[in-house]
Structures are given as structure tokens and as C-alpha cells.
N, C-alpha and C positions, 0 to 999 in steps of 0.2 A: 725478304725475312727469313733469318737464321732458324732452322729448327734444332734445337739442342739435345732432345731426347735421342738417345740412340748413337750418338756422335762421340768421337774422343775428345771429350771437353776437359781443359785442364783444371785442376781444383782451384775453386774460388778462395780457398784459405792458404793456398800455397805460399803467397807473398808473407803473409804473417807469420808461417812456420820458418821460413828461410831467413827471415830477418830478425827473429827473436820478438817480434812484437806480439806473438800467441803466448799467453800466459797459463802455465800449469799450476795445479794445486799447491805445490810447494814453493811457488813464486810470487803469491800474492803478499803484498805488504800491509801493514797496519801499524798505527801509532802504539809504541809500548809493547811491541810483539815479543814473547818469551818463547823458548823451545823446550820441548819434552823429549827424553830419550828413554826407550823401553828396557827394562830389566826383564830377563828371560829366566823360565825354570831350566834347571840342569838335570833334572830326572823325568823319566816319562809318566810316572803314576805314584801318588801319595798325598801328602799333605803338608803344608807350612807350619812347622812348629813354632818359629819364631823368625822374624824379619826385622833386621838392626838397621835403622837408616841414620843413626845419629853421626857417624863418620861423613856420610854423604852431605849432610845438612850442614857440616862444617865448612865445606868448600865455598870459598868466596864466589858470589854469584848465584848459588843455588837458592831457590824460593820455596821450594816444597818437595817432598817425595810422597806420592799417592801411593796407597797400598789398598788391599781389601779392609783394611783396619779403619782408615780415615778418609775414605772417600766420600764424595757426596752421595745422595740416595740414587739408586737405581731400581727399576721394576723388579718385582719379584715374581710375577708368574710367567709361564712358558709363552702365553700368547702374545705379551707384550714385546718378546723378542723375535717374533716371526717377522720375514719379510716376505715379498711377493715370489721369490724364487726359493725359499728354504726348503730343505728336504722334507719328504713326506712325513716321516715320523722323527721324533726325538725332541731334544731340549737343546735350543741354540747357545753355543758357547758365549759366556758372559765375562768380558775381561774384567779383573780386580773384583770379582763378586764375591768369593769367599776363600777359603784356605786351601781348596781341593787342586790338585795337579792332574791334568787330564792328558798332557802331552809335552814331551821335551821341546822346550822353545816357547812354551805358554808364556805370555805377558803376565808378569806378577808385581811390577811396580812401574811407575813413571816418574822419572826424576824431571822437575822443571827448573830451568835456569835461564839466565838472561842470555846466554848464548848456546848454540848446539854443542860446541866443543866442551864447554864447561859442564854440561848436562851430560854427554858422553862419559867424560873421565869421572864425575860424580857417581855414575852408575856403577863403576868399577869398586866403589866404597860401600856399595850395599851388600850386607852379610845375611844369608839365608840359612836356616837350619831346617832341614826336611825330616820327615818320617816315610821312609820308603816302602812301597808295596810292590808285590810281584806283579810283572807286567809281561806283555806279549806284543811284538811289532813284526813278526814274521809271517807273512800270508801262507807261505808254503808249509810251513811246520804247522799251522793252525787250520788248514784247509778242512780237516775233518769236523771242525767246530762251525762250519758255515751253516747259516739259517737262509731258506729259500723266500725270496719275495715273488709277487706276482708276476708271472712272465708276460712279455709283451703281446702274446697272442695265445689262443687255445689250441691244444693239439689238433691234428688232422690226420685222420687214418690211424693206422697201427703202425707206429714207428719201429717198435721193437721186432715184430714180425717182419715187415718189410725188409730191414737191415739182415736179418737172417737169411732171407731168400735172395738178396741182391747177389748178381753174378759177380760184381766188381765192387770191393769195399774200401773205404778209407777212413782211418779214424786216428787222431792225433791231439796232443796238447800244445797250444801256442801260448807263450808266456810273454806278457808285455809289461814292462816295468813301470813304476810310479814315475811320471814326468812332472817337473814343477815350472810353473809359469815364471818367464824372466823377461817381462816386458821392459823396453828401454826406460821408461819413467817408473820410478820406484813409488811404491803406495804412499801417499802424503794426504795430510789434512792441514789446512790453514783456517782457525775459527776466528772470526773477527768478532769481538765483543763491543758492543755501545752501551751508554749509560742507562739506556731503558732495559737492559737485559735481554735484547732481542740479539740472535746470533745469525751472522753469515757465514755459511760454512762452505769453503772452498775445498771439494774432495774429489780424489781420484776415484771415479765411479762410472759404470755404465747406466745408472738410472738415477737421475737426481730426485725424483719424486718418490722413488723407493726409499732412498737414503733419508729423505725429510720426514716421511711417514714413520720411519723406524726410530729416528732419533725422537722425534715428538712422543713416540709410544714408550720407549726406554726411560725417557727423563720427565715424562708428565708434563709436556708443553703444548701450548695451543699451537695450531698449524701457522699463525701469522708471527709465532715467536722464533721459528728456525726457518731460514732460507738456505737451500743448498745450490751451489753453482758448481759447474764443471765445463766450461767452454771447450777445452782441449784435453785429450787424452793421449798419453803417450804409450798407446798399446795396452790392451786388456784381455782380449780373446777368452772371456768368461771370467777372468779373476777378478773383475769388477761387477759382476752381476749381483752378489750380496754385498751389503756393507761389510767392510772389513774392520778388524778391531782398532785400527790407528783413529778412525773417525769418532769411536766412542770414547778413547783416551783423550784425544784432543778437546772434545766437548766437556767431558769431565773435568778437565784441568781449567778449561775457560770458566765453568760455573764455580769451581772451588776458588780460583783466585781472582775472578771477576777482571781478567785480562785477556787479551788475544794470544791464541796459543797456536804453534805450529808443531806438528809431529811427523816427522820424515823416517820412515823405516829405512834401515840398511839393506843391502843386497842380502846379507846372511839372514836378517829378520823375515825377509820376504819368504824364506822356506818354511816360516811357521803358519803361512797362509794356504790357501787352497791348492790343489794338484791334481792331475790326472791320476785316478786309482791304478794300482797295479791289478792285472787281471790274468787269470788262467782261463784260457779259452779252449774248450774240448768241443772240436767239429768231428762230426761222423756223416759220411756221404755214402750212399749205396747207389749203384747204376746198373744199367744194362751195357752189354759189349758196346752198342751204338753211341752210348753217352746219354741216354734218357736217364734222367734222375728218378729213382723210385722213393728216396727218402733222405731228408736232411734232419739232423739233430745239432743242437747247438747249445752248450752249457757254459756259463761264464761263472767264474768265482772272483769276487772282487773285494778289495779293502774297504772299509769304512771305519769311523771313529766308534767309540763306545757310547757316545752321547747322542749321536745323530745316525739315521739310515740314509746314506747317499747311493742311488743307483741310476743309472741311465740304460737305454736300449742298446745292448750289446748284442742281443741275440735274435731279433726279429727281422734282418735285412734280407735273408735268403728269401722269405715270403714274398718279397717285393721284386726280386731279380730273377728267380729260377722256378720254373715250373716243376712241382714234385707233388704227388698225391698224398704222401705221408711227411708228416713233420712234427717235431717236439722241440720245444725250447726251455731253458730254466736259467734263472738269474739267482745266484747265492751270495750273501754278504758275509764276511768274516770281521767280526768287531775287534779292533785293536786299540792299543794305547797310542794313538796318532790323532792328529787333528783331522777334522772333516775334509773329505775331498771336495772338489769344486767343479764346474764344468770347464773343460778346455776344447778348444775349437773342434767342433764336430763330436761332442761327448757321445760316447757309445758307438758311434759309427767308425770314428778312426780307429779303434780298437777291435770292434767286432767285425767290421768288414775286413779289416786286416786279416784276421783269422779264417774267415770265410774264403777270402780270395786265394791266400796261401794253399788252403785245402782243394780249392777247385783246381789250381795249378798242378797239385800233387795228382788229382784224379785223372786230369788229363794226360799226365806222364804214364800213369798206369793204364789207361786206355789206349795210349799211343795216339791220341788225338791233338789237333792243334788247339792251343789254349783258347783262342777266338772263336774257333769252329764249335767247341764245348759249349761256350757261353751262348752262342746262337742257338745251338741244339736245344738248351734248356731255356731259352728266353721265355719270360712270361709277359703276357700283355695285360695281366691284372694283378692285383694285390691281393694274394690270395688268403691273407689273413681275415679279410672282410668281403672277398670276393666282389671286388669294385674294379671299373676301369680306371685309367688315368685320365686326368685332364689334359695330358699331353705326356709322350714318352718316346722321345728321339734316340734312344739309346743305340739302336741298331744303326743309325746314322753316325753316332758317336765311334762306334767299333770301326764303321768303313773309312770314315775320314781320317780319324787316328791311326789307322793301320797303314793307310796310303802315305800319309805324311811322314810317318816313320820307316816305312820301307819294310813292313813286316814280312811281305812275301818272299824276301830274301833270307830269311833266318832258316839256318839249319837246325832242326830240332834236337839234334844230338847234342847232350851236354860236353864241354870242352872241345867243340868242334870248331869255334870261331876264335880267331887269333889276331893280335895286333902286335908283333914283336914278341917280347917276352910277357906281354898282357894277354889273359884271357878275356874274351867278349862274351857278355851275357846280355840276352834280349827277354824281357818279361813283361807282362802285361797284367791289368787288374781292372775291376769294374768298381765304380763309386755311385753312392747313392746317398741323398739326405732328403730332409723334409722341406717341404715349401709351405712356410706357415705365415699367418697373418694375424695381426693384432689390432684392436682399437686405438686410433690415434687422432688426435685434434691438433688442427693448425689454424693459425689466425695470419691474415694478411690485411695490411694497410696500404692502400694505394693513394698517393698524393697528386694533387693537380700538376706537379711538376714531371710526372712521368716516372716516378720512383715507386717501388714496392718493397715494403719490409714483411718477410715471412718469418713468423716465430713459433717455436714449438719446444716441448721440454725434452725432445729426444737428445741423446748424446750422440756425438760424432767420435768414435773410438779409434779414429784413423781410417775408417772404411770410405769416407767420402760422403756422408750425409749432406754435409753443407752444400756440397756440389749437385748432387743428385735433386735436393730441394730447389735449388736455385735453376737448375734446368727445368724441372717441371714447371716451376711458376713462370719463367720466361716464357715457354712455350704457351701455356695457357692464358697469360695475360697479353701475349704479343708484344713483349718488351725486350729490349737487348739485355743480355745477361749481367752487363755490366750495372744496368738499372734496378737489379735485384740485391737487396741485402738480406741476411739470414741470422736470426738469434736462436740458439738452441741452448739446451741443457741449463736451464734455471728452472727451479721448482715452482716459481709464480708463473710460469708460461703455460701455454695450453696442453692438455693430458697427453702424456706418452708413456709407454711401458720401457722396462729395461731394454737396452740395446742388445740383442742377442740373437741367437737362432736362425739368422739369416732373414728376419722378417721386417726389419726397419726400413729397407728400401721400398718394398712393395706396400707396407703400411703407411709410412709417410707421405709417399708419392700420391697416393689417393685421398688423403687428408688435404693436402695442398691444392689438388685437382678439384675437389669439391668446394673449397673456399674461394678459388679462383673463378669457378662456374657461378658462384652466387655473386661475386663482383661483376661479371659480365651480365647476369640477370639485372643487377641495379643500374648498371651503365646503359643497358638496352632500353630500360623503363624510362631513364631520364633523357636518352637521345630521342626517343619517340615524341617525347613532349616538347621538344625544341620546335620554334616556328619554321615551316617549310623543310622539315626533316626528311631527308631521303630514306629514313627508316621506319617512317609513319607506318602503322599497320603490321609491323614485324613482331613476332614474338622473340623470347631470349634465344630460344633454339635455332632462329633463322639467322642470327648475327654471329659473328666471331670477333675476337680482338686481334689484330695484326698489325705490326709496325705502328704502334702507338694511336690505331684508329678502331673505332667500333664500325664494322663493315658487314654489309650483306654477304651472306654466304652464296646467294643466287644471282644477284646482280652486280656485275663489275662495275667498279666506280662509284657506287652508292655506299658512302662512308661518312663519319663525321670523327674528327679527333677527339681522344678521350680529354684532352685539356680544355677543348671547346665545350665538351658536355659539362664538365664540371664547373667550369667558368660560368656557363649559362645558367646552372642549377645552384650556383652561388655555395658550392661546398669545397672545402679544401681537401677533404679525406673521405674515402670509403673504407670502413672497416667490417671484415666479415670473419667470422670463427665457424669452422666445421669440424664435427666429430665424426670421422668415418669408421663404420663397423661393418665387417664382411658377413654376408649370409652364411649361416651354418649348414653348409652344402656337405651332406654326408654321402652323396650319391656318387661320388669320384674320389679316388686318391689322388694326392697332390705331392709330388716329388721332383727333384733334380737328379740328374745322372751324369756319369762321366765315364770315359774309357781312358785309362792311363797306360802309356807304352814308356819303359824304361830301357835305356843302355848302360851297363857298367863295364868298366874294365877293372880287372883285378890282376894284381902282380902275383904271379904264380909261386914265387920265391917268397915274398914277404907277406903276402895276404892283404895287401893295402887294396881297398875298394875305393874307386871314383866313380860317381854317376856322371857320366859325360853327356847323356841327352835325355830329356824327358818330353814327351808329346802328350799334352793333356785336351782331349776333347770334351767340351762342356755342352749338356743341353739343359738350360736354365731359363726357359721362356724368353721374355725380352729383355735384352740387356740395355740398361738405361744410359750406361758411359762405358764405352768399350775400352778407353784408356784406363780408367781406375778399375774397371772390371778386370782387366787383364792383370793389373797389379795385385788384385785381391787373389785371382787364382795362382799367381807366380809365388805369393807369400804362402799360400797353402802348400804347394809344392815343395818349397824349401823347408817348411816345417814337417813335411812328410818324409823328407831326406833325414832331418834329424831324428824323427821317429825310427827310422829303418837302421840307421848307422851310429848315431851319437848319443841321443837322450837316454840318460838312466839316472834316478835318484838312489844313491848308494847309502844305505843304513847299516850301522853297525848294531846288530839285533842285542848285543851283550849290555848296551847303554841305552838302546832306543833312540839313538841319535843320528841325524843326517850327517854324513861325513863329507859330503861334496857341496855343502851350501855356499857356492860362489861361481861365478862363471869363469873361472880358470879350469876347475875340474869338473863342473857341470858342463858337459861339452855340448856345444850347439853348432851347427853349420855357421861358417864364416865364407867370406866372398870366394877364397881360394876353393872351396868345396863345391862351388855352384858353377855349372858351364851351361850348356844350351837348354833352354826351356822353351817351347812353343806351345802358346795357347790357342785352340781353336773354338770357337763359339759356333756351336750348330744352330742354325735357324729353327725355332720352336714356337711358331704361333700357337697362342693358347689363350682363346676367347672366354674360356669358361672359367679359369682360376679367378680372374679379377679383370676389370676394364681395360687396364694397360698391359694384361699379359705378363706381369712380372713375377718371378719366384724367387730371387734372392741368390746369391752366390758367396757369401763369407766363408760358409762350412765346406761346400762340395769341393773345393780346391786341394784339401788335404786328403780326403778319403779315397783310398785306394792306392795312393803313392806308396806307402811303406810295403805293402804286399807286391805292387809291380817290381819294386827293387829287389826284394826278397828272392821272388821269382826268377829275376833276371841273375841274382848271385848264384842260383841254384843252376841256371842253364850255363854260366860261365864255368863253375866249378865240378858240378855234379854232386856238391854236398848240400844237404838240405838244413838250413839252420831255423829252429823253430822258437829260439829263445832271443827276443830283442833286447838291445840292439845288436845287430850283426857287426861284430868287431873281429879285428884280424886274428886274436886268439882262438876264436871259436872255429875259424876256418882252418887253423893250422894244427888244433889239438887232435 
């Protein structure tokens, strides 16, 4: 019998995706389907004085133009607009709610027509008159207006005094720009109306039950009146955690017209959604001559909207990586006339650890120490913020194996000392860290007498491989070939699941599936014992296992009964079990994943062009359920980290409060030609404390540390330290 967990198993949904059988939110059909197109505000702040839709309504095929003045009712109270991942404070944005303009690109009307092209054309015929107000969109010019939010941890020791005493000090600002999500699949919603008034909402989302509850709250509907389905998602990475505005607009239009409606945003309109906020990260380190850290301080100043406070943990990561008796952190927000930021892969850590690891490299240079040696010198075996040990932490092994695979001992530490023809070669490294989170999840398994099992759960698969993970765990637990397992996901009517994010879904869903499978095993054991002459008589459920389609004794070889015979004798066609798995709230240990990232860059000395020619990423993340899809996850994170380091930046003209590169021609992301060798190493990290299967999750850890490793390599190659990202050739040449 094959064991699937821990092996390089191909995606069970792969065939559906490559053949086009997989349907996405904007592809579901319906009788009488009509299309909506969004009209956006062209100012960043003010109010609508007049919105004229007459010319748009004259266009043949246009059915209606919805605005704040003629829309169906929406909830009034702030609480009705909250979802399970809403920012901590503020009032959620409400599309078409009133005449107020909160950001440039805000949706202010929806043109609904028989086809998308007509709706798009008619949208150009909507005329809007505004009363403009003074606005601000520039973080750096407004940084003095920042307000502090609660820091991720309490200060330890006396950071100010320790910094004054420190023999070697480093302090610098690292500026990371806003980055916008550009998943392959555009945000889209298809709402299917039926004559009973019930809605089937096909939405691009990371959490169908979150969207379903949100829509019921906003529109005052009963739970059975709205069903949300999202079987396939073409990339989300945090952009689909919260319900996006197109799902509200499509539902609004369906209720207004009593028709099925589809709304698909354009690539440009996607830039009116969430993004990684720009941050200014000030890191200060004080050390002794031998590299021992005496003090770490980290302050982040970040963008948020005027109507919501969005903040993530940028500044608490040193507490988990480096031993220091004195520390202080702060996180400040600058409220601007922009839309609210959102989670983007490894929110907080991708930016905060980038700044921290660049600062550690600069400290290593000042101390004339090897960057790996400095990190080992400062290594912390405890989470200092709570003074807790880790469930497991194989970061030392990550350093060792990553350095060996990369050839780190051959590095000449002198900047500009390594060359390949006209190219300067730089070798840099950095550490990565992320949380190992777990959430309550329920799963249902239906086992039929023909040896087939269907596993269902409301969890989404955002491209990370949840379908495959669930199938692997179920196949092993039920003793069936993986071909005999079918998986249903991302339907709000299925068993409970949270939004898919934070690297928690693999660990969480796997244990729900395992629990349901064990209940099925218990039922089969009970039935098998009751069979006349059963070789399993007298055995308890714990004494039997399911393998190769059999209910078998764990102790006595050959003592087994086929699952088919058990069910046939018991005269049942199916066994159905549903299990809600919740994790114990164990606060005695810290739970994290870790990585060591090594990067090689080649820099054209004359032109300043940078190429990332090699990356080695050594990952410690507990038990890896699928080494094939897991490697792909890390590679994807590395590619995104290359984008953070060298490519991605949302450019805004602050005179107009308008994004100037809202397209993937001018918003640069890495392409195939930018990516060379990526070596992923999974360090063995048994972890019996975190959960039964020892799973930690790997969605985020792949990106953390990558931008810093590249920035440190650029310094080693050129001798020039760039602290404003992305690192572009003009910054090297100036």
C-alpha cells in the first residue's frame, strides 16, 4: 500500500486545470446572464455633486446604471460590514453607499448591460461632477502625522541606555514601497438568480463562508438565501481574504434587476483593491565587538486609509531570532486618502524582516564578521517576547545546510572582490521566520461500499494544493488508493472552515480529515467485530488499521476483513462522518517556521543591471506533507521575493492621488527571464508538540528573507548599500 503523506504527489486537480475543465468565478454561466462594468472616481477625496447617467442609459443593450442614489438597500451599521479578517478599527468601505469619495479609483457606479463590451462603452458616457477636498497620499511627507498602534511586544530592558553604551552601533531607515496584488485571475463574481430569490454567488475568494456571512449581513438575507462557491482560485495570496467590492456590486445588481449578473474587474481596476502598504522601517542595533547583541529597536511607519486602521507585525521578529537583553518596537500608521491595504504574502514579515536582515548584514560588515557567524552568535532558542521555548526550531540546521549547498565558505567578504568577466558577483544571505498557525476546521467523509470516499470541506484552494493535501491524508487514513478519493471544497454549504491564509490551512484541514477518517475506522471496526467468525473479534478501534481496502489487525498479520465485505454484511451502502477539529490553546511554547536564504547576484558594472543567478532556500517547517507542491510553494515565494527586491513598486502621482502604473506593463513583476537557479532544501524537523502530524505550513515562509538576501548580495557585489526598495539600476548608478 502506498503512503502518500510526505511524498512528491502530483496535484489531483491538475488535469482539470490544464484541460480547462476547472471553472473560475468569471466563467460560470447562467440563463439570461447580464454584465456589469464599474465606473471609478477620478479624485482622491471629496463628494459627488451630480452623477448623470442619461447618456449611458441611451446606449442600446444597457439595462440600468446603479449609483448611491438608486441602489437597493444596504446595511447602515458598521458591524454589518465587518468580516472575519476586517482591520481592528474603523469603518469598512461600502461601495455605492453615499456620495463621499474616499480614494481615487473608488467605484461610484455600475453599468449593467446585455454584454460586457456594451457595459464598458456605456461607462464612458457616465458624467460626474465633484466637490473636491484637500487630500494627502504621500507617506513620507506625512510621516510626522503618524499615530502609534499597540506594539507586538512589550519593551525589555532599557533600550535607550543600552544603545548609548553599545561599542558598535548601526541605525538606518529602510523604505519599502507599496506593492499591488497582480494574481493571474482577475477579481470576478457571477451571481446566479433563481425565481425563489435565492442567490448562488460564484466569487473569487479565499473564504466562501466569510463572504456568505458578509453578504447575508450587508443585504439582510437569511443564511439559506445566499450560497457562495469558489472551487478554483487563480492566485490570491491575501487579496481574497476579505470580500472585495465586486461581490457586493454583483449581488446588488442581481437584486435590483432580478437577473443573473457577472462583474469582472479589469487589471487597472484591481489597483483599487488592497495592497501591501508602503513602510518606513527604522532599525537600530547595538553590539559588542564580538557580535553579541545588546539592543534591538525597530520602528515601522506604514500607510493606511482614513477609514480603517490596517497594521501587521513588522517589528516583532527580532524577538524570535536574536538574543538581546534590551529591545523596543513601535508601529505607527499614517492615515491617507487611499484605499485600505490588505494582507499580501507574509504580511508584516516580508517587509519587517527585510529591514531587520539588511541591518544585521550592515552590522556584520561593521564588526568584520561573517554574516552567518553573526547570526549564530546572536541565535535565540527562545521567543523573548514571551520567554517561551519553541515547539521546534531547526534554524541552525538551515544555516548549515543552506551554506553548504550554496558554497558559502568560498565567499570573499570584501565588496567588489568577486567577478565573472565584466559582472561583479555578490553573495548575500538572510534569515526568514513566520508563524505556525492553526485554526478550527471541519471535514466530512462519505465512504461507500465500492471503496470510494468523498471528502468535503468549505476550505478554499487558492492554488496552494489543498485538494491534493486533503486527498493524501484521506487516502493514508482510509487505506485507499488516492484515485479512490474525491474532494469537494469551497462551497459555503460544506463543513466549517476559515479563510485560507496565514499558512494554516494544510495543518488545520489535515487534522479535520484525519479525525473524520478515524471515526470511520472506528465504525468499520465495530461492524467488523460483529461479523460471524470475524478475525477481528475482541479488538478495539485502536487495535485495527485501514490498509489496502481492508480492516486489519495491527498486531496479527493476516487478520483482516475487506471494507466491502464489512459494509455488505452490515447492509449499509455508506458511512458518513463529520469532524470538527480544534487545537488546544497551548501557550507554553512558541510556534514558528524558519529559513536561511542564500543569494547570488551578478551586476553589470557599467550598466548597473542586476541578475539574481542563484538562490538556495533552506526551510524548517515541520513535516512536509507533499514535497512536490511544497517545493513549488517555496519557489513561488522566492520569485515574489525577487520581485520585492528588484522590481515591484506602485508609483503614485501625489499631485492627483492617482496610481500611475496600474497595469502589468509598467508595474514590473519578475518574468521567466529574470529567474535562474532556485534550490529548495527541506530540513527535517520532527515536531510532536505542535500537532499530531507535526505540520507547520509553508505558504508564507518562502518569501521572508529573500529580498534582504538579494539586497545584501548587491552590496557585496558593488560596495553600495541601497536601503530604498526596489533596487533598480538608477539607484546603483547615481
